[in-house]
The first five atom37 places (N, CA, C, CB, O) and aatype in JSON, in Angstrom:
{
  "aatype": [20, 20, 20, 20, 20, 20, 20, 20, 20, 20, 20, 20, 20, 20, 20, 20, 20, 20, 20, 20, 20, 20, 20, 20, 20, 20, 20, 20, 20, 20, 20, 20, 20, 20, 20, 20, 20, 20, 20, 20, 20, 20, 20, 20, 20, 20, 20, 20, 20, 20, 20, 20, 20, 20, 20, 20, 20, 20, 20, 20, 20, 20, 20, 20, 20, 20, 20, 20, 20, 20, 20, 20, 20, 20, 20, 20, 20, 20, 20, 20, 20, 20, 20, 20, 20, 20, 20, 20, 20, 20, 20, 20, 20, 20, 20, 20, 20, 20, 20, 20],
  "atom_mask": [
    [1, 1, 1, 1, 1],
    [1, 1, 1, 1, 1],
    [1, 1, 1, 1, 1],
    [1, 1, 1, 1, 1],
    [1, 1, 1, 1, 1],
    [1, 1, 1, 1, 1],
    [1, 1, 1, 1, 1],
    [1, 1, 1, 1, 1],
    [1, 1, 1, 1, 1],
    [1, 1, 1, 1, 1],
    [1, 1, 1, 1, 1],
    [1, 1, 1, 1, 1],
    [1, 1, 1, 1, 1],
    [1, 1, 1, 1, 1],
    [1, 1, 1, 1, 1],
    [1, 1, 1, 1, 1],
    [1, 1, 1, 1, 1],
    [1, 1, 1, 1, 1],
    [1, 1, 1, 1, 1],
    [1, 1, 1, 1, 1],
    [1, 1, 1, 1, 1],
    [1, 1, 1, 1, 1],
    [1, 1, 1, 1, 1],
    [1, 1, 1, 1, 1],
    [1, 1, 1, 1, 1],
    [1, 1, 1, 1, 1],
    [1, 1, 1, 1, 1],
    [1, 1, 1, 1, 1],
    [1, 1, 1, 1, 1],
    [1, 1, 1, 1, 1],
    [1, 1, 1, 1, 1],
    [1, 1, 1, 1, 1],
    [1, 1, 1, 1, 1],
    [1, 1, 1, 1, 1],
    [1, 1, 1, 1, 1],
    [1, 1, 1, 1, 1],
    [1, 1, 1, 1, 1],
    [1, 1, 1, 1, 1],
    [1, 1, 1, 1, 1],
    [1, 1, 1, 1, 1],
    [1, 1, 1, 1, 1],
    [1, 1, 1, 1, 1],
    [1, 1, 1, 1, 1],
    [1, 1, 1, 1, 1],
    [1, 1, 1, 1, 1],
    [1, 1, 1, 1, 1],
    [1, 1, 1, 1, 1],
    [1, 1, 1, 1, 1],
    [1, 1, 1, 1, 1],
    [1, 1, 1, 1, 1],
    [1, 1, 1, 1, 1],
    [1, 1, 1, 1, 1],
    [1, 1, 1, 1, 1],
    [1, 1, 1, 1, 1],
    [1, 1, 1, 1, 1],
    [1, 1, 1, 1, 1],
    [1, 1, 1, 1, 1],
    [1, 1, 1, 1, 1],
    [1, 1, 1, 1, 1],
    [1, 1, 1, 1, 1],
    [1, 1, 1, 1, 1],
    [1, 1, 1, 1, 1],
    [1, 1, 1, 1, 1],
    [1, 1, 1, 1, 1],
    [1, 1, 1, 1, 1],
    [1, 1, 1, 1, 1],
    [1, 1, 1, 1, 1],
    [1, 1, 1, 1, 1],
    [1, 1, 1, 1, 1],
    [1, 1, 1, 1, 1],
    [1, 1, 1, 1, 1],
    [1, 1, 1, 1, 1],
    [1, 1, 1, 1, 1],
    [1, 1, 1, 1, 1],
    [1, 1, 1, 1, 1],
    [1, 1, 1, 1, 1],
    [1, 1, 1, 1, 1],
    [1, 1, 1, 1, 1],
    [1, 1, 1, 1, 1],
    [1, 1, 1, 1, 1],
    [1, 1, 1, 1, 1],
    [1, 1, 1, 1, 1],
    [1, 1, 1, 1, 1],
    [1, 1, 1, 1, 1],
    [1, 1, 1, 1, 1],
    [1, 1, 1, 1, 1],
    [1, 1, 1, 1, 1],
    [1, 1, 1, 1, 1],
    [1, 1, 1, 1, 1],
    [1, 1, 1, 1, 1],
    [1, 1, 1, 1, 1],
    [1, 1, 1, 1, 1],
    [1, 1, 1, 1, 1],
    [1, 1, 1, 1, 1],
    [1, 1, 1, 1, 1],
    [1, 1, 1, 1, 1],
    [1, 1, 1, 1, 1],
    [1, 1, 1, 1, 1],
    [1, 1, 1, 1, 1],
    [1, 1, 1, 1, 1]
  ],
  "atom_positions": [
    [[0.85, -1.18, 0.0], [0.0, 0.0, 0.0], [0.9, 1.24, 0.0], [-0.97, 0.0, 1.23], [1.75, 1.39, 0.87]],
    [[0.71, 2.11, -0.96], [1.49, 3.32, -1.08], [0.95, 4.37, -0.11], [1.46, 3.85, -2.52], [-0.25, 4.65, -0.08]],
    [[1.85, 4.94, 0.69], [1.48, 5.99, 1.64], [2.19, 7.27, 1.26], [1.81, 5.59, 3.09], [3.29, 7.24, 0.7]],
    [[1.56, 8.4, 1.56], [2.14, 9.7, 1.25], [1.74, 10.69, 2.34], [1.69, 10.21, -0.15], [0.81, 10.46, 3.1]],
    [[2.48, 11.8, 2.38], [2.14, 12.91, 3.26], [1.96, 14.13, 2.37], [3.26, 13.15, 4.36], [2.86, 14.51, 1.62]],
    [[0.78, 14.75, 2.46], [0.49, 15.93, 1.64], [0.28, 17.14, 2.55], [-0.77, 15.69, 0.75], [0.05, 17.02, 3.75]],
    [[0.35, 18.32, 1.93], [0.1, 19.56, 2.65], [-1.02, 20.3, 1.95], [1.39, 20.44, 2.73], [-0.98, 20.52, 0.74]],
    [[-2.04, 20.69, 2.73], [-3.14, 21.49, 2.22], [-3.76, 22.26, 3.37], [-4.19, 20.6, 1.5], [-3.93, 21.73, 4.47]],
    [[-4.1, 23.5, 3.11], [-4.73, 24.32, 4.14], [-3.83, 24.6, 5.32], [-5.97, 23.67, 4.62], [-4.32, 24.83, 6.42]],
    [[-2.51, 24.58, 5.11], [-1.59, 24.84, 6.2], [-1.38, 23.67, 7.14], [-2.06, 26.01, 6.99], [-0.75, 23.82, 8.18]],
    [[-1.91, 22.51, 6.78], [-1.78, 21.31, 7.62], [-1.21, 20.17, 6.79], [-3.15, 20.91, 8.24], [-1.28, 20.2, 5.56]],
    [[-0.66, 19.17, 7.46], [-0.11, 18.0, 6.79], [-0.98, 16.8, 7.11], [1.37, 17.74, 7.2], [-1.44, 16.64, 8.25]],
    [[-1.21, 15.94, 6.1], [-2.06, 14.77, 6.26], [-1.34, 13.55, 5.72], [-3.41, 14.97, 5.53], [-0.71, 13.6, 4.67]],
    [[-1.43, 12.45, 6.46], [-0.92, 11.17, 6.0], [-2.04, 10.49, 5.23], [-0.4, 10.27, 7.19], [-3.14, 10.31, 5.77]],
    [[-1.79, 10.1, 3.98], [-2.85, 9.56, 3.13], [-2.43, 8.24, 2.51], [-3.23, 10.56, 2.03], [-1.24, 7.94, 2.37]],
    [[-3.41, 7.46, 2.14], [-3.23, 6.25, 1.34], [-4.49, 6.06, 0.52], [-2.95, 4.98, 2.24], [-5.52, 6.69, 0.8]],
    [[-4.43, 5.22, -0.48], [-5.55, 5.06, -1.41], [-6.8, 4.59, -0.66], [-5.2, 4.05, -2.52], [-6.74, 3.66, 0.15]],
    [[-7.93, 5.25, -0.94], [-9.19, 4.89, -0.33], [-9.5, 5.59, 0.98], [-9.23, 3.44, -0.11], [-10.6, 5.44, 1.51]],
    [[-8.56, 6.35, 1.52], [-8.75, 7.03, 2.8], [-9.65, 8.25, 2.63], [-7.39, 7.44, 3.41], [-9.57, 8.97, 1.63]],
    [[-10.51, 8.48, 3.62], [-11.4, 9.63, 3.65], [-10.77, 10.69, 4.56], [-12.84, 9.22, 4.14], [-10.36, 10.39, 5.68]],
    [[-10.71, 11.94, 4.07], [-10.12, 13.04, 4.84], [-11.08, 14.19, 4.94], [-8.81, 13.5, 4.2], [-11.88, 14.43, 4.04]],
    [[-11.0, 14.91, 6.05], [-11.7, 16.17, 6.22], [-10.63, 17.25, 6.22], [-12.56, 16.2, 7.55], [-9.86, 17.37, 7.17]],
    [[-10.57, 18.05, 5.15], [-9.54, 19.08, 5.01], [-10.2, 20.46, 5.05], [-8.73, 18.89, 3.69], [-11.42, 20.58, 4.98]],
    [[-9.37, 21.5, 5.15], [-9.89, 22.86, 5.1], [-10.64, 23.06, 3.78], [-8.74, 23.91, 5.25], [-10.29, 22.45, 2.77]],
    [[-11.65, 23.9, 3.79], [-12.53, 24.07, 2.63], [-11.75, 24.38, 1.35], [-13.54, 25.18, 2.91], [-10.91, 25.28, 1.32]],
    [[-12.05, 23.62, 0.31], [-11.44, 23.81, -1.0], [-12.48, 24.41, -1.95], [-10.9, 22.45, -1.56], [-13.68, 24.33, -1.7]],
    [[-12.0, 25.02, -3.02], [-12.88, 25.62, -4.02], [-13.28, 24.55, -5.04], [-12.17, 26.82, -4.74], [-12.88, 24.61, -6.2]],
    [[-14.07, 23.59, -4.62], [-14.51, 22.51, -5.5], [-15.89, 22.03, -5.04], [-13.48, 21.32, -5.51], [-16.22, 22.11, -3.86]],
    [[-16.67, 21.54, -5.98], [-18.0, 21.01, -5.68], [-17.95, 19.5, -5.51], [-18.99, 21.39, -6.79], [-16.96, 18.86, -5.87]],
    [[-19.01, 18.95, -4.95], [-19.1, 17.51, -4.77], [-19.01, 16.81, -6.12], [-20.4, 17.12, -4.04], [-19.69, 17.2, -7.08]],
    [[-18.19, 15.77, -6.21], [-18.01, 15.03, -7.45], [-16.8, 15.48, -8.25], [-19.22, 15.16, -8.29], [-16.36, 14.77, -9.15]],
    [[-16.26, 16.65, -7.93], [-15.08, 17.14, -8.64], [-13.83, 16.36, -8.22], [-14.87, 18.64, -8.37], [-13.81, 15.71, -7.17]],
    [[-12.8, 16.44, -9.05], [-11.52, 15.84, -8.75], [-10.52, 16.95, -8.42], [-11.01, 14.96, -9.93], [-10.42, 17.93, -9.16]],
    [[-9.79, 16.77, -7.31], [-8.78, 17.75, -6.93], [-7.42, 17.06, -6.92], [-9.09, 18.39, -5.54], [-7.33, 15.86, -6.64]],
    [[-6.37, 17.83, -7.22], [-5.01, 17.29, -7.25], [-4.18, 18.04, -6.23], [-4.38, 17.41, -8.68], [-4.09, 19.27, -6.27]],
    [[-3.58, 17.3, -5.31], [-2.68, 17.87, -4.32], [-1.26, 17.67, -4.84], [-2.88, 17.22, -2.91], [-0.78, 16.54, -4.95]],
    [[-0.57, 18.78, -5.16], [0.78, 18.66, -5.7], [1.86, 18.96, -4.66], [0.94, 19.59, -6.89], [3.05, 18.8, -4.94]],
    [[1.47, 19.4, -3.48], [2.43, 19.61, -2.4], [2.59, 18.31, -1.62], [1.98, 20.78, -1.46], [1.99, 18.13, -0.56]],
    [[3.41, 17.41, -2.16], [3.64, 16.1, -1.56], [4.98, 16.14, -0.85], [3.6, 14.96, -2.64], [6.01, 16.41, -1.47]],
    [[4.98, 15.87, 0.45], [6.19, 15.94, 1.25], [6.93, 14.61, 1.32], [5.86, 16.41, 2.64], [8.15, 14.59, 1.44]],
    [[6.18, 13.49, 1.24], [6.81, 12.18, 1.38], [5.97, 11.13, 0.67], [6.99, 11.81, 2.86], [4.74, 11.16, 0.72]],
    [[6.66, 10.19, 0.01], [5.99, 9.03, -0.59], [6.81, 7.8, -0.24], [5.83, 9.19, -2.15], [7.98, 7.71, -0.62]],
    [[6.22, 6.87, 0.49], [6.87, 5.61, 0.89], [8.26, 5.82, 1.49], [6.98, 4.68, -0.32], [9.2, 5.1, 1.16]],
    [[8.39, 6.81, 2.36], [9.67, 7.03, 3.03], [10.63, 7.94, 2.3], [10.33, 5.75, 3.26], [11.62, 8.38, 2.88]],
    [[10.37, 8.25, 1.02], [11.23, 9.17, 0.26], [10.79, 10.6, 0.59], [11.15, 8.9, -1.28], [9.67, 11.0, 0.29]],
    [[11.7, 11.34, 1.2], [11.38, 12.69, 1.66], [11.9, 13.72, 0.67], [11.97, 12.94, 3.06], [13.02, 13.6, 0.18]],
    [[11.08, 14.73, 0.38], [11.49, 15.82, -0.51], [11.99, 17.01, 0.29], [10.34, 16.23, -1.41], [11.75, 17.1, 1.49]],
    [[12.69, 17.92, -0.37], [13.19, 19.12, 0.28], [12.69, 20.34, -0.46], [14.72, 19.12, 0.33], [13.37, 20.71, -1.42]],
    [[11.64, 21.02, -0.17], [10.62, 20.64, 0.8], [9.56, 19.71, 0.21], [9.97, 21.87, 1.35], [8.92, 18.97, 0.96]],
    [[9.37, 19.73, -1.12], [8.36, 18.88, -1.75], [9.02, 17.94, -2.75], [7.28, 19.73, -2.44], [10.11, 18.23, -3.26]],
    [[8.37, 16.82, -3.03], [8.84, 15.87, -4.03], [8.39, 16.37, -5.4], [8.31, 14.41, -3.75], [7.21, 16.66, -5.6]],
    [[9.32, 16.46, -6.33], [8.98, 16.93, -7.67], [8.23, 15.84, -8.44], [10.26, 17.35, -8.44], [8.48, 14.65, -8.25]],
    [[7.31, 16.27, -9.29], [6.51, 15.39, -10.16], [5.69, 14.37, -9.38], [7.41, 14.66, -11.14], [5.33, 13.33, -9.92]],
    [[5.39, 14.65, -8.13], [4.53, 13.76, -7.35], [3.19, 14.47, -7.14], [5.19, 13.38, -5.97], [3.15, 15.69, -6.92]],
    [[2.11, 13.71, -7.2], [0.8, 14.29, -6.96], [-0.14, 13.24, -6.4], [0.23, 14.89, -8.24], [0.02, 12.05, -6.63]],
    [[-1.13, 13.72, -5.68], [-2.15, 12.87, -5.1], [-3.49, 13.35, -5.63], [-2.11, 12.89, -3.52], [-3.82, 14.53, -5.52]],
    [[-4.25, 12.43, -6.22], [-5.55, 12.76, -6.79], [-6.64, 12.31, -5.84], [-5.73, 12.09, -8.18], [-6.6, 11.2, -5.3]],
    [[-7.62, 13.19, -5.63], [-8.72, 12.87, -4.71], [-10.04, 13.33, -5.31], [-8.5, 13.53, -3.33], [-10.08, 14.23, -6.15]],
    [[-11.12, 12.7, -4.86], [-12.47, 13.05, -5.31], [-13.19, 13.73, -4.14], [-13.27, 11.78, -5.8], [-13.15, 13.25, -3.01]],
    [[-13.84, 14.86, -4.43], [-14.58, 15.59, -3.4], [-15.89, 14.86, -3.15], [-14.83, 17.06, -3.82], [-16.69, 14.66, -4.06]],
    [[-16.1, 14.46, -1.9], [-17.34, 13.77, -1.53], [-18.42, 14.8, -1.18], [-17.1, 12.81, -0.33], [-19.54, 14.72, -1.68]],
    [[-18.06, 15.77, -0.33], [-19.03, 16.82, 0.01], [-18.33, 17.98, 0.69], [-20.15, 16.26, 0.92], [-17.2, 17.86, 1.17]],
    [[-19.01, 19.11, 0.73], [-18.59, 20.28, 1.5], [-19.58, 20.44, 2.64], [-18.52, 21.57, 0.61], [-20.77, 20.15, 2.49]],
    [[-19.1, 20.91, 3.77], [-20.01, 21.09, 4.9], [-19.4, 21.94, 5.98], [-20.4, 19.76, 5.47], [-18.35, 22.56, 5.79]],
    [[-20.09, 21.97, 7.14], [-19.6, 22.7, 8.3], [-19.55, 21.75, 9.49], [-20.49, 23.93, 8.61], [-20.41, 20.87, 9.63]],
    [[-18.54, 21.94, 10.33], [-18.42, 21.1, 11.52], [-19.42, 21.54, 12.57], [-16.99, 21.17, 12.07], [-20.16, 22.5, 12.38]],
    [[-19.44, 20.81, 13.71], [-20.34, 21.16, 14.79], [-19.97, 22.52, 15.36], [-20.32, 20.1, 15.89], [-18.81, 22.93, 15.32]],
    [[-20.96, 23.2, 15.89], [-20.74, 24.54, 16.44], [-19.94, 24.46, 17.74], [-22.08, 25.26, 16.67], [-20.21, 23.62, 18.6]],
    [[-18.95, 25.35, 17.86], [-18.26, 25.5, 19.12], [-18.64, 26.87, 19.68], [-16.7, 25.35, 18.96], [-18.89, 27.8, 18.92]],
    [[-18.68, 26.97, 21.0], [-19.07, 28.21, 21.67], [-17.82, 28.86, 22.25], [-20.13, 27.94, 22.77], [-17.04, 28.24, 22.98]],
    [[-17.65, 30.14, 21.93], [-16.57, 30.93, 22.5], [-17.22, 31.84, 23.52], [-15.77, 31.74, 21.39], [-18.08, 32.65, 23.17]],
    [[-16.82, 31.73, 24.78], [-17.41, 32.56, 25.84], [-16.29, 33.26, 26.59], [-18.27, 31.7, 26.82], [-15.43, 32.63, 27.2]],
    [[-16.33, 34.6, 26.52], [-15.32, 35.41, 27.2], [-16.01, 36.19, 28.3], [-14.58, 36.36, 26.21], [-17.14, 36.65, 28.14]],
    [[-15.31, 36.33, 29.44], [-15.86, 37.17, 30.49], [-14.75, 37.65, 31.4], [-16.93, 36.41, 31.29], [-13.71, 37.01, 31.53]],
    [[-15.0, 38.8, 32.01], [-14.11, 39.33, 33.03], [-14.88, 39.34, 34.34], [-13.59, 40.77, 32.66], [-15.93, 39.99, 34.44]],
    [[-14.38, 38.65, 35.34], [-15.11, 38.62, 36.6], [-15.17, 40.02, 37.25], [-14.45, 37.62, 37.56], [-14.21, 40.79, 37.19]],
    [[-16.31, 40.31, 37.86], [-16.55, 41.55, 38.6], [-16.59, 42.8, 37.72], [-15.48, 41.73, 39.65], [-16.6, 43.91, 38.25]],
    [[-16.61, 42.66, 36.4], [-16.62, 43.81, 35.5], [-17.86, 43.88, 34.62], [-15.39, 43.78, 34.64], [-17.96, 44.77, 33.77]],
    [[-18.78, 42.97, 34.78], [-20.0, 42.9, 33.98], [-19.72, 42.78, 32.48], [-20.87, 44.12, 34.24], [-20.45, 43.34, 31.66]],
    [[-18.65, 42.06, 32.13], [-18.31, 41.84, 30.72], [-18.53, 40.38, 30.39], [-16.83, 42.26, 30.42], [-17.88, 39.5, 30.96]],
    [[-19.44, 40.12, 29.47], [-19.68, 38.77, 29.0], [-19.9, 38.83, 27.49], [-20.91, 38.13, 29.73], [-20.63, 39.69, 27.0]],
    [[-19.26, 37.91, 26.77], [-19.38, 37.88, 25.32], [-19.5, 36.42, 24.89], [-18.16, 38.56, 24.62], [-18.65, 35.6, 25.21]],
    [[-20.57, 36.11, 24.18], [-20.82, 34.75, 23.72], [-20.83, 34.75, 22.2], [-22.16, 34.19, 24.29], [-21.5, 35.57, 21.57]],
    [[-20.08, 33.8, 21.62], [-19.96, 33.77, 20.16], [-19.89, 32.31, 19.73], [-18.7, 34.56, 19.67], [-19.3, 31.48, 20.42]],
    [[-20.5, 31.99, 18.59], [-20.44, 30.64, 18.04], [-19.65, 30.62, 16.75], [-21.85, 30.1, 17.82], [-19.52, 31.63, 16.07]],
    [[-19.11, 29.44, 16.4], [-18.34, 29.31, 15.16], [-18.5, 27.9, 14.61], [-16.83, 29.64, 15.4], [-18.45, 26.91, 15.35]],
    [[-18.69, 27.81, 13.3], [-18.73, 26.51, 12.6], [-17.7, 26.56, 11.49], [-20.17, 26.2, 12.03], [-17.82, 27.34, 10.55]],
    [[-16.67, 25.71, 11.61], [-15.58, 25.7, 10.64], [-16.01, 24.95, 9.38], [-14.31, 25.06, 11.25], [-16.47, 23.81, 9.47]],
    [[-15.87, 25.56, 8.19], [-16.19, 24.83, 6.95], [-15.11, 23.81, 6.61], [-16.38, 25.82, 5.78], [-13.93, 24.02, 6.91]],
    [[-15.52, 22.71, 5.98], [-14.58, 21.66, 5.59], [-14.96, 21.08, 4.24], [-14.53, 20.55, 6.65], [-16.06, 21.31, 3.74]],
    [[-14.04, 20.33, 3.66], [-14.29, 19.56, 2.45], [-13.91, 18.11, 2.74], [-13.5, 20.12, 1.22], [-12.8, 17.84, 3.19]],
    [[-14.82, 17.2, 2.48], [-14.57, 15.78, 2.68], [-14.09, 15.2, 1.35], [-15.85, 15.04, 3.19], [-14.8, 15.29, 0.35]],
    [[-12.88, 14.61, 1.34], [-12.31, 14.06, 0.11], [-11.94, 12.59, 0.31], [-11.08, 14.87, -0.32], [-11.64, 12.16, 1.42]],
    [[-11.97, 11.85, -0.79], [-11.54, 10.44, -0.79], [-10.34, 10.34, -1.73], [-12.71, 9.47, -1.24], [-10.4, 10.74, -2.89]],
    [[-9.25, 9.78, -1.2], [-8.01, 9.66, -1.98], [-8.19, 8.54, -3.0], [-6.77, 9.38, -1.05], [-8.62, 7.43, -2.66]],
    [[-7.86, 8.84, -4.28], [-8.04, 7.85, -5.33], [-6.74, 7.33, -5.9], [-8.86, 8.42, -6.43], [-6.63, 6.15, -6.23]],
    [[-5.71, 8.23, -6.02], [-4.48, 7.79, -6.68], [-3.3, 8.57, -6.14], [-4.58, 7.98, -8.2], [-3.39, 9.77, -5.91]],
    [[-2.17, 7.86, -5.93], [-0.92, 8.48, -5.5], [0.12, 8.21, -6.57], [-0.46, 7.93, -4.11], [0.44, 7.06, -6.86]],
    [[0.66, 9.28, -7.16], [1.68, 9.14, -8.2], [2.97, 9.78, -7.72], [1.21, 9.79, -9.54], [2.97, 10.88, -7.17]],
    [[4.08, 9.05, -7.93], [5.37, 9.61, -7.51], [6.38, 9.45, -8.64], [5.89, 8.93, -6.22], [7.53, 9.85, -8.5]]
  ]
}
């Protein structure tokens, strides 16, 4: 099984064929094919910083938002309270092919 490490959205992910990933939101619709060309490692071969002519192909399964998290700030004894919610957008992708 071929394994690789890719970089997308400022994060690194360990991938292999058939793996499902939740990555930072990409500019693609469900059913589209995306190519990750920032490949840091394939089967133990490390690039400096990226491996040339290596790419990972993935299919976009869906776009969505994660569960809401609550941000609550307050200062005791000062009557300051601030409540805020946030839902981080994501793209769910399935890895289809690793080329090195």
